[in-house]
C-alpha positions as CSV (number, residue, x, y, z in Angstrom):
1,M,0.0,0.0,0.0
2,T,1.1,3.5,-0.7
3,H,1.3,6.2,2.0
4,S,-1.8,8.1,3.1
5,F,-2.5,11.0,0.9
6,A,-4.9,13.8,0.1
7,L,-6.0,15.0,-3.3
8,H,-8.0,18.1,-4.4
9,I,-10.5,16.4,-6.6
10,P,-11.8,19.5,-8.6
11,D,-8.3,20.2,-9.9
12,A,-7.0,16.7,-10.4
13,D,-5.6,15.9,-13.9
14,L,-7.5,13.1,-15.5
15,E,-6.7,10.8,-18.5
16,P,-9.0,10.0,-21.4
17,E,-11.0,6.8,-21.0
18,P,-12.7,6.2,-24.3
19,L,-16.3,4.9,-24.2
20,D,-17.3,1.9,-26.2
21,P,-19.4,3.4,-29.0
22,A,-22.1,0.8,-28.2
23,Q,-22.6,2.5,-24.8
24,I,-23.5,5.9,-26.3
25,V,-27.3,6.5,-26.6
26,S,-27.1,10.2,-27.5
27,G,-24.8,13.1,-27.6
28,N,-21.0,13.0,-27.7
29,P,-20.1,12.2,-24.1
30,E,-16.4,12.0,-23.2
31,V,-15.0,10.2,-20.2
32,T,-11.8,10.9,-18.3
33,G,-10.6,9.4,-15.1
34,K,-7.7,8.5,-12.8
35,V,-7.2,5.5,-10.4
36,V,-5.5,7.0,-7.3
37,W,-5.2,3.8,-5.3
38,E,-5.6,0.1,-6.0
39,S,-5.2,-2.8,-3.5
40,A,-2.5,-5.4,-4.1
41,D,-5.1,-8.0,-5.2
42,G,-6.8,-5.5,-7.5
43,R,-10.2,-6.0,-5.8
44,Q,-10.4,-2.5,-4.3
45,I,-10.1,0.6,-6.6
46,R,-10.3,4.3,-5.6
47,G,-10.4,7.0,-8.2
48,I,-11.9,10.0,-9.9
49,W,-14.2,9.8,-12.9
50,Q,-15.7,12.5,-15.1
51,I,-18.2,12.5,-18.0
52,T,-19.4,15.3,-20.2
53,P,-23.1,15.7,-21.1
54,G,-24.9,13.0,-23.1
55,V,-26.7,9.7,-22.5
56,V,-24.8,6.4,-22.0
57,T,-25.5,2.9,-20.8
58,D,-23.3,0.8,-18.4
59,T,-23.2,-2.3,-16.3
60,E,-22.1,-1.3,-12.9
61,A,-19.6,-2.7,-10.4
62,D,-20.2,-2.6,-6.6
63,E,-19.5,1.1,-6.2
64,L,-19.9,4.0,-3.8
65,F,-19.4,7.4,-5.2
66,V,-19.7,11.1,-4.2
67,V,-20.5,13.7,-6.8
68,I,-18.1,16.7,-6.7
69,S,-19.6,18.7,-9.5
70,G,-22.2,18.4,-12.3
71,S,-25.4,16.4,-12.3
72,A,-27.0,13.3,-13.8
73,T,-30.0,11.1,-13.7
74,I,-29.2,7.4,-13.4
75,E,-31.9,5.0,-14.3
76,C,-31.4,1.5,-12.9
77,E,-33.1,-1.2,-15.0
78,D,-35.7,-2.9,-12.7
79,G,-34.8,-0.4,-10.0
80,P,-34.8,3.2,-8.9
81,T,-34.0,6.4,-10.8
82,L,-31.3,8.3,-9.0
83,R,-30.8,12.0,-9.4
84,V,-27.4,13.1,-8.3
85,G,-25.5,16.4,-8.0
86,P,-22.8,18.0,-6.0
87,G,-22.5,16.5,-2.5
88,D,-24.6,13.5,-3.2
89,M,-23.5,10.0,-2.4
90,A,-24.8,7.0,-4.3
91,V,-24.3,3.3,-4.1
92,L,-24.6,1.1,-7.2
93,R,-24.9,-2.7,-7.1
94,A,-22.7,-5.0,-9.1
95,G,-24.5,-6.0,-12.2
96,D,-27.0,-3.1,-12.3
97,R,-27.7,-2.1,-15.9
98,T,-28.0,1.6,-15.9
99,T,-28.7,4.5,-18.3
100,W,-26.9,7.7,-17.3
101,T,-28.3,11.0,-18.6
102,V,-25.6,13.6,-17.8
103,H,-27.1,17.1,-17.6
104,E,-23.8,18.9,-16.9
105,T,-20.3,17.6,-16.8
106,L,-20.2,15.3,-13.8
107,R,-17.1,14.6,-11.7
108,K,-17.2,12.0,-8.9
109,A,-14.8,10.3,-6.5
110,Y,-15.4,6.6,-6.3
111,A,-14.6,3.4,-4.4
112,I,-15.2,0.1,-6.3
113,T,-15.1,-3.4,-4.9
114,L,-14.6,-6.2,-7.4
């Protein structure tokens, strides 16, 4: 494990993470992100993720995230519709099939368990 650290999320530099074109429903959303910590066995991942406006589909991992900026509506197939914005925490279940409607560029800090 690396040493303890702090990171200012709004200013963090992120790397492009191209979407699979099959995931894009509408718009021209672009994803960037950065893994800031990963466990030795690769099962725990902590990072920052950002997506620009548009509509995309995804199959989720077991994830807890906190929205830093922006907003989105996340529709879970056979489940709730989540509306998230700055300061909101959300938990997604592994295997959830979701549709993200990103209203304004969304940046989140996340913790994923595989």
